[in-house]
C-alpha positions in Angstrom: -17.7 -9.3 28.0 -15.1 -11.4 29.7 -14.7 -13.6 26.6 -16.3 -11.7 23.7 -17.0 -13.5 20.6 -17.5 -10.3 18.4 -14.9 -7.5 18.2 -17.9 -5.0 17.6 -21.7 -4.9 17.2 -22.8 -2.4 14.6 -26.1 -0.8 15.6 -28.0 1.2 12.9 -31.3 2.2 11.4 -32.1 -0.1 8.4 -32.2 3.3 6.3 -28.4 3.3 6.7 -27.9 -0.4 5.9 -25.4 0.4 3.0 -23.0 2.3 5.6 -23.4 -0.7 7.9 -22.2 -3.2 5.1 -19.4 -0.8 4.1 -18.3 -0.4 7.8 -18.4 -4.2 8.5 -16.3 -5.0 5.3 -13.8 -2.3 6.1 -13.3 -3.3 9.6 -13.0 -7.1 9.0 -10.6 -6.8 6.1 -8.3 -4.2 7.9 -5.0 -5.6 8.7 -3.3 -3.9 12.0 0.2 -2.7 11.1 2.6 -5.4 12.2 4.6 -3.1 14.5 1.4 -2.5 16.6 0.3 -6.1 17.0 0.9 -7.5 20.5 1.6 -4.0 21.8 -0.3 -3.1 24.9 -3.3 -0.9 24.3 -5.9 0.6 26.4 -8.0 -2.6 26.2 -5.3 -5.2 26.3 -2.8 -6.5 23.6 -3.5 -5.2 20.1 -4.8 -7.8 17.9 -3.8 -8.5 14.3 -7.4 -8.4 12.9 -10.7 -6.8 13.8 -13.0 -9.6 13.4 -15.7 -10.8 13.5 -18.0 -7.9 13.5 -21.7 -8.4 13.9 -24.2 -6.6 11.8 -27.8 -7.1 12.8 -29.9 -8.2 9.8 -33.1 -8.9 11.7 -36.3 -7.1 11.0 -37.6 -5.8 14.4 -40.4 -3.7 13.3 -43.1 -6.0 14.6 -41.2 -6.8 17.9 -42.2 -5.4 21.2 -38.7 -5.8 22.7 -35.2 -6.7 21.7 -35.0 -10.4 20.9 -33.0 -12.7 23.0 -30.7 -13.4 20.2 -29.8 -9.6 19.8 -29.3 -9.3 23.5 -27.0 -12.4 23.4 -25.0 -10.9 20.5 -24.6 -7.7 22.4 -23.4 -9.5 25.5 -20.8 -11.4 23.3 -19.5 -8.0 21.7 -16.5 -6.2 23.0 -17.5 -2.9 21.4 -20.7 -1.2 20.2 -20.5 1.0 17.2 -23.5 3.3 16.5 -24.2 4.5 13.0 -25.5 8.0 13.7 -28.0 9.8 11.5 -31.5 11.3 11.8 -33.0 7.9 11.1 -30.9 6.3 13.8 -31.8 9.1 16.2 -35.5 8.3 15.7 -35.0 4.6 15.8 -36.4 2.9 19.0 -34.2 -0.2 18.4 -30.9 1.6 17.9 -31.7 3.3 21.4 -32.6 0.0 22.9 -29.4 -1.6 21.7 -27.2 1.2 23.2 -29.2 1.0 26.5 -28.8 -2.8 26.6 -25.1 -2.8 25.8 -24.5 -0.1 28.6 -26.5 -2.2 31.0 -24.3 -5.1 30.3 -21.1 -3.1 31.3 -20.1 -1.7 28.0 -20.4 2.0 28.9 -16.8 2.9 28.0 -16.8 0.8 24.8 -19.4 2.7 22.7 -18.3 4.3 19.6 -20.2 6.6 17.1 -19.9 7.2 13.3 -21.8 10.1 12.0 -23.0 9.5 8.3 -25.8 12.1 8.1 -27.5 14.9 10.1 -26.3 17.6 12.5 -24.2 16.5 15.4 -25.2 19.8 17.2 -28.9 19.7 16.9 -29.9 16.8 19.3 -33.5 18.1 19.8 -34.3 18.9 16.1 -35.4 16.6 13.2 -31.8 17.0 11.8 -30.3 15.6 14.9 -28.1 12.3 14.4 -27.4 11.1 17.9 -29.8 8.6 19.5 -31.1 9.9 22.9 -29.5 6.8 24.7 -26.1 8.0 23.4 -26.4 11.5 24.7 -27.2 10.6 28.3 -25.0 8.9 30.9 -26.0 6.0 33.1 -26.7 8.7 35.8 -29.0 10.6 33.5 -26.8 13.6 32.9 -26.1 14.9 29.4 -22.9 13.9 27.5 -21.3 14.7 24.3 -20.3 11.7 22.6 -17.0 11.5 20.7 -17.7 10.6 17.0 -16.1 10.0 13.9 -17.6 11.7 10.8 -17.4 10.1 7.3 -18.6 13.2 5.4 -16.2 14.8 3.1 -16.3 18.3 4.8 -15.6 16.5 8.3 -13.1 13.5 8.8 -13.8 11.9 5.4 -14.1 8.2 4.9 -10.6 7.1 5.5 -9.7 9.3 8.6 -13.2 8.3 10.0 -12.4 4.7 9.7 -9.0 5.1 11.3 -10.5 6.9 14.3 -12.7 4.0 14.9 -10.0 1.5 14.4 -7.9 3.4 17.0 -10.8 3.2 19.3 -11.2 -0.5 18.9 -7.5 -1.2 19.3 -7.1 1.2 22.2 -4.2 3.1 20.7 -3.6 6.8 19.9 -4.8 7.9 16.5 -1.6 9.6 15.6 0.4 6.4 16.2 -2.0 4.3 14.0 -1.9 6.9 11.1 1.8 7.0 11.2 2.0 3.4 10.6 -0.8 3.7 8.0 1.2 6.5 6.3 4.2 4.2 6.1 2.3 1.3 4.7 0.4 3.4 2.1 3.4 5.2 0.8 5.4 1.8 0.6 2.5 0.2 -1.4 2.4 3.2 -3.6 6.1 2.8 -4.4 6.0 -1.0 -4.8 2.6 -1.2 -6.7 2.1 -2.7 -10.0 5.4 -2.8 -11.9 9.1 -3.5 -11.7 9.9 0.3 -12.4 8.7 0.9 -8.6 11.0 -1.7 -7.1 12.0 -0.6 -3.6 14.8 -3.1 -2.4 18.0 -4.1 -4.1 20.2 -6.8 -2.3 23.1 -7.7 -4.5 25.8 -7.4 -2.0 24.1 -9.3 0.5 23.1 -12.1 -1.9 26.9 -12.5 -2.8 27.8 -12.5 0.7 25.2 -15.2 1.4 26.3 -17.2 -1.6 22.8 -16.4 -3.1 21.1 -19.1 -1.2 18.1 -18.8 1.0 19.2 -21.7 3.3 22.5 -20.1 3.9 20.8 -17.1 5.1 18.7 -19.2 7.5 21.8 -21.0 8.7 23.7 -17.7 9.4 21.0 -16.8 12.0 22.4 -19.7 14.1 26.0 -19.9 13.1 29.0 -17.4 13.4 26.8 -15.1 15.4 29.4 -13.7 17.6 31.7 -13.1 14.6 28.9 -11.4 12.4 27.9 -9.2 15.3 31.4 -8.0 15.9 31.9 -7.2 12.3 28.6 -5.4 11.7 28.8 -3.4 15.2 32.2 -2.6 14.6 31.3 -1.0 11.3 28.4 0.9 12.9 30.7 2.3 15.8 33.3 3.4 13.4 30.8 5.6 11.3 31.6 9.3 11.6 29.3 11.3 14.1 26.3 12.8 12.4 26.9 16.5 12.3 25.0 19.5 11.3 21.7 18.6 13.0 21.9 21.6 15.3 21.9 23.9 12.2 19.0 22.3 10.3 16.6 24.8 8.9 13.9 24.6 6.4 15.4 26.3 3.2 12.2 26.9 1.2 11.9 30.5 0.3 9.9 32.7 2.6 10.2 30.3 5.6 12.7 32.6 7.6 9.9 35.2 8.5 7.4 32.5 9.3 9.9 30.8 11.7 10.4 34.1 13.6 6.6 34.5 13.7 6.1 31.2 15.6 7.8 32.8 18.6 9.2 29.7 20.0 11.3 31.5 22.5 8.5 32.2 24.9 7.2 28.5 24.9 8.0 26.0 27.7 9.3 22.6 26.7 6.0 20.9 27.1 4.1 23.5 25.1 6.6 23.3 22.3 6.3 19.5 22.1 2.4 19.7 22.2 2.6 22.3 19.4 4.9 20.1 17.3 2.4 17.2 17.8 -0.6 19.3 17.1 0.9 20.6 13.9 1.7 17.1 12.8 -1.8 15.8 13.5 -3.1 18.8 11.5 -0.8 18.1 8.6 -2.0 14.4 8.6 -5.6 15.6 8.5 -4.9 17.9 5.6 -2.7 15.2 3.8 -5.7 12.7 3.9 -7.9 15.4 2.5 -5.6 15.9 -0.5 -4.5 19.4 0.7 -0.7 18.8 0.4 0.4 22.3 0.2 -1.5 23.2 3.4 -0.3 19.8 5.0 3.3 20.6 4.0 3.1 23.9 5.9 2.0 22.2 9.0 4.7 19.5 8.9 7.2 22.2 8.4 6.0 24.0 11.5 6.0 20.8 13.4 9.6 20.3 12.2 10.7 23.7 13.2 9.4 23.3 16.8 11.4 20.0 17.1 14.5 21.6 15.8 14.0 24.2 18.5 13.6 21.5 21.0 16.8 19.8 19.8 18.7 23.0 20.3 17.5 23.2 23.9 17.8 19.6 24.9 20.3 18.0 22.5 20.2 14.4 21.6 17.6 13.0 23.9 15.9 9.9 22.7 12.4 11.5 22.5 13.6 14.4 20.6 15.8 12.4 18.2 12.9 10.0 17.3 10.3 12.8 16.8 12.6 15.0 14.8 13.3 12.0 12.6 9.5 11.4 12.3 9.1 15.1 11.3 11.7 14.8 8.6 10.0 11.7 7.1 6.7 13.6 7.0 8.0 16.5 5.1 9.8 14.2 2.8 6.7 12.1 2.4 4.6 15.1 1.1 7.3 15.9 -1.4 7.6 12.2 -2.6 3.9 11.8 -3.0 3.7 15.0 -5.0 6.3 13.4 -7.5 9.3 15.7 -6.2 12.1 13.3 -5.1 14.8 15.9 -5.4 12.8 17.8 -2.5 12.1 14.6 -0.5 15.7 13.2 -0.7 17.4 15.7 1.8 14.7 15.3 4.5 15.0 11.5 4.2 18.7 11.7 4.5 18.4 13.6 7.7 15.8 11.1 8.8 18.4 8.4 8.4 21.1 10.4 10.2 18.8 10.8 13.1 17.9 7.3 13.2 21.6 6.4 13.2 22.2 8.5 16.2 19.6 6.5 18.0 21.3 3.3 16.9 24.8 4.6 17.8 23.5 5.1 21.3 21.9 1.5 21.5 23.6 -0.6 18.8 22.1 -3.9 20.1 18.5 -2.4 19.8 17.0 -4.6 16.9 14.2 -2.0 16.5 16.5 0.8 15.8 18.5 -1.4 13.4 15.4 -2.1 11.5 14.4 1.5 11.6 17.6 2.5 9.8 17.1 -0.4 7.4 13.6 1.0 6.5 15.1 4.4 6.0 17.8 3.2 3.7 14.9 1.2 2.0 12.9 4.4 1.4 15.9 6.4 0.1 16.7 3.4 -2.5 13.0 3.3 -3.5 12.9 7.1 -3.8 15.7 7.0 -6.4 13.5 5.2 -8.8 11.2 8.1 -8.7 13.8 10.3 -10.5 13.2 10.7 -14.3 16.4 8.7 -14.9 17.0 6.5 -11.9 20.4 5.8 -10.7 20.3 2.0 -10.4 23.8 1.8 -9.0 23.1 4.3 -6.2 19.9 2.6 -5.3 21.9 -0.7 -5.1 24.3 0.9 -2.6 21.6 2.0 -0.5 19.6 -1.1 -0.5 22.6 -3.3 0.0 23.2 -1.4 3.3 19.5 -1.8 4.2 19.7 -5.5 3.7 22.8 -5.8 5.9 21.0 -3.8 8.8 18.1 -6.2 8.3 20.3 -9.3 8.5 21.9 -7.7 11.7 18.4 -7.3 13.2 17.7 -11.1 12.4 20.9 -12.1 14.2 19.9 -9.9 17.2 16.3 -11.2 17.2 16.3 -14.4 15.1 12.7 -15.5 16.0 11.1 -12.2 15.1 8.5 -13.0 12.5 8.7 -9.5 10.9 12.4 -9.9 10.2 11.9 -13.4 9.0 9.2 -12.4 6.7 11.5 -9.7 5.0 13.9 -12.5 3.6 11.6 -13.8 0.7 10.2 -10.4 0.1 13.6 -8.9 -0.4 14.4 -11.8 -2.8 11.3 -10.8 -4.7 12.2 -7.2 -5.0 15.7 -8.4 -6.0 14.1 -10.6 -8.8 12.3 -7.6 -10.0 15.5 -5.4 -10.0 17.1 -8.0 -12.1 14.3 -7.7 -14.5 15.1 -3.9 -14.6 18.5 -4.8 -15.9 17.0 -7.6 -17.9 19.0 -10.2 -16.2 16.3 -12.9 -16.8 18.3 -16.0 -15.7 19.2 -14.4 -12.4 15.7 -13.3 -11.9 14.2 -16.9 -12.7 16.7 -18.4 -10.2 15.7 -15.9 -7.6 12.0 -16.6 -8.2 12.4 -20.3 -7.9 14.3 -19.6 -4.6 11.3 -17.6 -3.3 8.9 -20.5 -4.2 10.9 -22.9 -2.2 11.1 -20.6 0.8 7.5 -19.8 0.7 6.5 -23.4 0.5 8.6 -24.0 3.6 6.9 -21.3 5.4 3.5 -22.5 4.4 4.3 -26.0 5.5 5.4 -24.6 8.9 1.9 -22.9 9.2 -0.4 -24.8 6.9 -3.6 -22.8 8.2 -2.0 -19.4 7.7 -4.0 -17.3 5.1 -1.0 -15.0 5.1 1.6 -17.8 4.1 -1.0 -19.0 1.4 -1.3 -15.5 -0.2 2.4 -14.8 -0.1 3.1 -18.2 -1.9 0.3 -17.3 -4.3 2.0 -13.9 -5.2 5.3 -15.5 -5.4 3.9 -18.0 -8.0 2.6 -15.2 -10.2 5.9 -13.5 -9.9 7.5 -16.6 -11.0 5.0 -16.8 -13.9 5.8 -13.3 -15.0 9.6 -14.2 -15.3 8.7 -17.4 -17.2 6.4 -15.5 -19.5 9.4 -13.0 -20.4 11.7 -15.9 -21.2 9.1 -17.4 -23.5 8.1 -20.3 -21.2 4.3 -20.1 -21.8 3.4 -23.5 -20.7 5.3 -23.2 -17.5 3.9 -19.9 -16.8 0.3 -21.2 -17.2 1.1 -23.8 -14.6 2.4 -21.2 -12.1 -0.5 -18.8 -12.7 -3.0 -21.6 -12.2 -1.5 -22.7 -8.7 -1.6 -19.0 -7.8 -5.3 -18.7 -8.8 -6.1 -21.9 -7.0 -4.6 -20.5 -3.7 -6.4 -17.2 -4.0 -9.7 -19.1 -4.9 -9.3 -21.1 -1.7 -8.7 -17.9 0.4 -11.7 -16.1 -1.3 -13.9 -19.1 -0.5 -12.7 -18.9 3.2 -13.4 -15.1 3.3 -16.1 -14.3 0.7 -16.6 -10.7 1.8 -13.0 -9.8 1.7 -12.7 -7.8 -1.5 -9.1 -7.4 -1.3 -8.5 -11.1 -1.7 -11.1 -11.2 -4.4 -9.2 -8.5 -6.4 -6.1 -10.4 -6.0 -7.8 -13.7 -7.4 -9.3 -11.9 -10.3 -6.0 -10.0 -11.1 -4.0 -13.4 -11.3 -6.8 -15.0 -13.3 -6.8 -12.2 -15.7 -2.8 -12.5 -16.0 -3.6 -16.3 -16.8 -6.1 -15.4 -19.6 -3.6 -13.0 -20.9 -1.0 -15.8 -21.1 -3.5 -17.9 -23.0 -4.3 -15.1 -25.5 -0.5 -14.7 -26.1 -0.3 -18.4 -26.8 -3.2 -18.1 -29.1 -5.4 -20.3 -27.0 -8.7 -18.3 -27.4 -11.0 -20.7 -25.8 -9.6 -21.0 -22.3 -8.9 -17.3 -22.3 -12.6 -16.6 -23.2 -13.9 -19.0 -20.6 -11.8 -17.1 -17.8 -12.6 -13.6 -19.0 -16.4 -14.2 -19.4 -16.6 -15.8 -16.0 -15.1 -12.7 -14.4 -16.8 -9.8 -16.3 -19.9 -9.3 -14.4 -18.3 -9.6 -11.0 -15.5 -7.1 -11.8 -18.1 -4.6 -12.9 -20.0 -5.1 -9.5 -16.8 -4.7 -7.7 -15.9 -1.5 -9.3 -19.3 0.0 -8.8 -19.0 -0.2 -5.1 -15.2 0.0 -4.6 -13.1 2.8 -3.1 -13.4 5.5 -5.7 -10.3 7.3 -4.5 -8.1 4.3 -5.1 -6.2 4.5 -8.4 -5.7 0.8 -8.3 -9.4 0.0 -8.1 -10.0 2.3 -11.1 -7.0 1.2 -13.4 -7.4 -2.5 -13.1 -11.1 -2.8 -14.3 -10.0 -0.6 -17.2 -7.2 -2.8 -18.3 -9.5 -5.8 -17.9 -11.9 -4.2 -20.5 -8.9 -3.7 -22.9 -8.3 -7.5 -22.4 -11.7 -8.3 -23.2 -11.3 -6.3 -26.4 -8.5 -8.2 -27.4 -10.5 -11.4 -26.9 -13.4 -9.7 -29.1 -10.7 -9.1 -31.9 -9.5 -12.7 -31.8 -13.1 -13.9 -32.2 -13.7 -11.5 -35.1 -16.0 -9.3 -33.1 -14.5 -6.1 -34.5 -17.3 -3.7 -33.9 -17.8 -4.5 -30.2 -14.1 -4.5 -29.8 -13.7 -1.1 -31.3 -16.3 0.3 -28.9 -14.7 -1.3 -26.0 -11.3 -0.1 -26.8 -12.4 3.6 -27.3 -14.4 3.5 -24.0 -11.5 2.1 -22.1 -9.0 4.5 -23.7 -11.2 7.4 -22.7 -11.1 6.3 -19.1 -7.2 5.8 -19.2 -6.9 9.3 -20.6 -9.0 10.7 -17.7 -7.1 8.8 -15.1 -3.8 10.0 -16.4 -4.9 13.6 -16.6 -6.2 13.5 -13.1 -3.2 11.6 -11.6 -0.1 12.9 -13.6 2.2 11.9 -10.9 1.2 8.3 -10.8 3.5 6.3 -13.1 1.3 3.5 -13.5 -1.4 5.3 -15.2 1.1 6.7 -17.9 2.7 3.3 -18.3 -0.8 1.7 -18.9 -1.7 4.5 -21.2 1.5 4.0 -23.3 0.9 0.4 -23.7 -2.7 1.0 -24.6 -1.8 3.8 -27.1 0.2 1.4 -29.3 -2.9 -0.9 -29.4 -5.1 1.9 -30.1 -2.7 3.2 -33.0 -2.5 -0.4 -34.5 -6.4 -0.7 -34.6 -7.3 2.9 -35.7 -4.1 4.2 -37.4 -3.5 7.2 -35.1 -3.4 8.5 -31.5 -6.4 10.2 -30.0 -6.0 14.0 -29.6 -4.1 15.1 -26.6 -2.6 11.8 -25.6 1.1 12.5 -26.6 1.2 15.7 -24.5 0.7 13.6 -21.3 4.0 11.9 -21.7 7.0 13.8 -20.3 10.1 14.2 -22.6 12.1 11.7 -20.5 9.2 9.2 -20.1 11.4 6.5 -21.9 15.1 6.2 -22.3 16.8 6.2 -25.7 18.3 3.0 -27.2 21.8 3.8 -25.8 20.4 3.9 -22.2 17.7 1.3 -21.9 18.2 -1.5 -19.6 14.8 -3.1 -18.9 13.5 -5.5 -21.7 9.9 -4.6 -21.0 10.8 -0.9 -21.4 12.7 -1.8 -24.6 9.6 -3.5 -25.8 7.3 -0.6 -25.2 9.8 1.9 -26.6 10.1 -0.2 -29.8 6.4 -0.2 -30.3 6.1 3.6 -29.7 9.1 4.2 -32.2 7.1 2.2 -34.8 4.2 4.5 -34.5 6.5 7.4 -35.2 7.9 5.7 -38.3 11.4 5.3 -36.6 11.9 1.7 -37.6 15.9 2.0 -37.2 15.4 3.1 -33.6 12.7 0.4 -33.0 15.3 -2.2 -34.2 17.8 -1.0 -31.7 15.4 -1.6 -28.9 14.5 -4.9 -30.3 18.1 -6.1 -30.7 18.8 -5.0 -26.9 16.0 -7.1 -25.8 16.7 -10.3 -27.9 20.4 -10.1 -26.9 19.2 -10.5 -23.3 17.2 -13.6 -24.0 13.9 -11.8 -24.0 11.4 -13.9 -25.7 8.1 -12.8 -24.4 5.4 -14.1 -26.9 3.7 -10.9 -28.0 7.0 -9.2 -28.2 8.2 -11.9 -30.6 4.9 -11.6 -32.6 5.5 -7.8 -32.8 9.0 -7.8 -33.9 8.3 -10.4 -36.6 5.2 -8.7 -37.7 7.0 -5.4 -38.2 10.1 -6.9 -39.9 12.3 -5.9 -36.9 13.9 -9.4 -36.2 14.6 -12.5 -38.2 13.5 -15.4 -36.1 12.2 -18.9 -37.1 
C-alpha cells in the first residue's frame, strides 16, 4: 500500500449490493471541507476527494479461491470497508477479502458498516460481523468499531461521516463541525435571492466596483491597507460581559446548579463539555432539536465555568465560541432567528478576542468574517428583513475577508470568496430590484470565472462555478426581458455541466445541477412561446428525473422539491400543447406533493415560496385554492405595496392580490416592478392579461 490506487475497497455480500452502490456513490461524490484539506491526519495529509473507490462486481460463486484480480485490487487499496450483515457474516468471500487485506499489511485500515443483523450476536444466525473481522492476527477475539446506518443507531448521515472520518484520519467531531457549517450555509443560500448571505456594497465602492482592482490591491499598497485595517481592529473597544454570560432560558438556573461543576477538575470539565457537544450533534442529526439544544446548552455552561477559572486562554475562547455557534445554530434551523442572534453575536465577540491577541493571523480574520456573514444571513430569516442592517454586517465581513487576502494573498479559499461575494451582491441587488447593478455585477463575475478557468482549464470546480455564474447571469437577463441573451447563457451553463456529467456519470449532484439548468432553459423557451425546443428538453429529462427521485436522499428537501417543480413545468408544456386533461392531473398531483412538503417543513421558506407561485397557477386553472392552502402562509409572508422592494416578490404579491379580487393593490405592485425596469416575460404577459398595465 505504498502507492495505493484506490482510496477504499468495499467488501460485501451480493445480497447487500444496493448498500454497496450507495456507499460507493456517497464516498466518491463527497467533497472534504476546504479547511481540512491538506491538514495532517492520522494517515497523512487530508485529501480533497475520496476517490476512486473499488466495488467488486465479480461473481465468485464458482471460484475456489480469490481471483488474482481481486487480490491485486486489494493490494492497491488504502482501506477496506466491510459491509456487515448476516449475509456478509456467512459469506466465504467477504471473510477471504478481509483475511487477504490484513495479510497485505492493512490490519489498521479496516472499517466496518453495519446495515443489518445484531452486532452483539456473533455466533447466531443474526450476527452481522464476518469471523475474519472478529479475530486479530494473533487469533485473539476483537470487537470491531463500526458505523451503523440503521435509524435507531447512527443513521445514514452520521454513519457515513464516521466512515469518512476514518478514511481521512481526523476526529469525527471536527469533521461534523465543518459539515454543520457547510450544511447550514447551504440551507441559508439555497434556491432564492431571499436567502442571500453576503452584502458587500461598501467594499465594492472602496474598490471602485471592479474585480481587477481587487486583485491589484492584493499586491499594491499592502502596508497602507494593513495599517488602516489593523489600526481599526486595535481601536475596537474590549469585549466585556463574557464572564457573566449565562443561558437565560426559563428553568435553566436549577439545572446549572445540578451539573455540579465545582467538584470537577479542569480536564474533566473540558471532557464533559466535548461529550455534551458530541451528544448534541448526534441528536441534531436525528432531528431531536429540543434534546440537542439541552446538550449544547450544558456544553456551553461547562465552558463558561472554564472561562471563569482560566480567563482568556486560546483554547477556552475558541471552544466557547463554538459552543455559542451550536446553540445559535439549533435556534436558526428551527426558524427562531431572534433566539439565535444573541448567541452568534457572542460567538463574534469571542472570535474578535482571539483576533485582538493575534491581529496578523489570517485564519482568525476569516473566522470573524464568517461570523459577520452568518449574522447578516440570519437577518434575512426575520419576517421583515432589515436589509440595511444586513448590509452593515456584510460590509464588515467583506473588509475582514479582504484583509485576510492581503495577509495571505495566495490562499485559494480567500481568492475563491471574491466571485462568490460578487454573486451574493448581485442577488442582493435583485432584492432591491436594482437590475442594472445586478446585471453589471453578473457580467463581472463571468469575466473573473473565465479567468480562473483559464488558469486551471482541467479544474472541474472552476467549470462548475463558471456554469453556475452563467445561469445567474441568465436569471438577471430574464428579469430584464432579454430572453435571447438568457437562452445563450443558459445553453453555455448546460453545456459545461453536461461535460462534467460525462466525466463523472455516477456523480448525481452534478447531474442534478445539469438538469436544473436545463429545466430553467426550458422555462425560458416556454416564456418566449417556443414550445418545440422546450418540449424537446423536458421530454428528454422526464424519465431520468423520476429515476433520480426514486433513489435519492429522501431526507433532502431539495431532492423532493425540484422534481415536483419539474412536473409543474411539464404541466405547463401540456397546456401549451392543448393536453388539458393530462395537465390537470399533473397539476393536482404536484400540488398535493407541494402541500405535503409545506406542512411537513413549515420552517423552510423555499417550500412556501414554491407553493405560493403554484397556488396562483392552480387558481388560474381551477378558479379556486385547494382547502387548507391559505392557512399555511403566515400573515407577514409577503410585504404590502408600501414596503415591497424585490421585483420578483412584487410579481408574486400582485398575482395573489388578483386571486383575492384586489386589483388596485395588484396594480401598485405592478407599477413598482415596471418602474424598476422589471420586464420578465411571464410578468408582462400577466400584467397585460389582467389589465394591470398598458404596454405595447
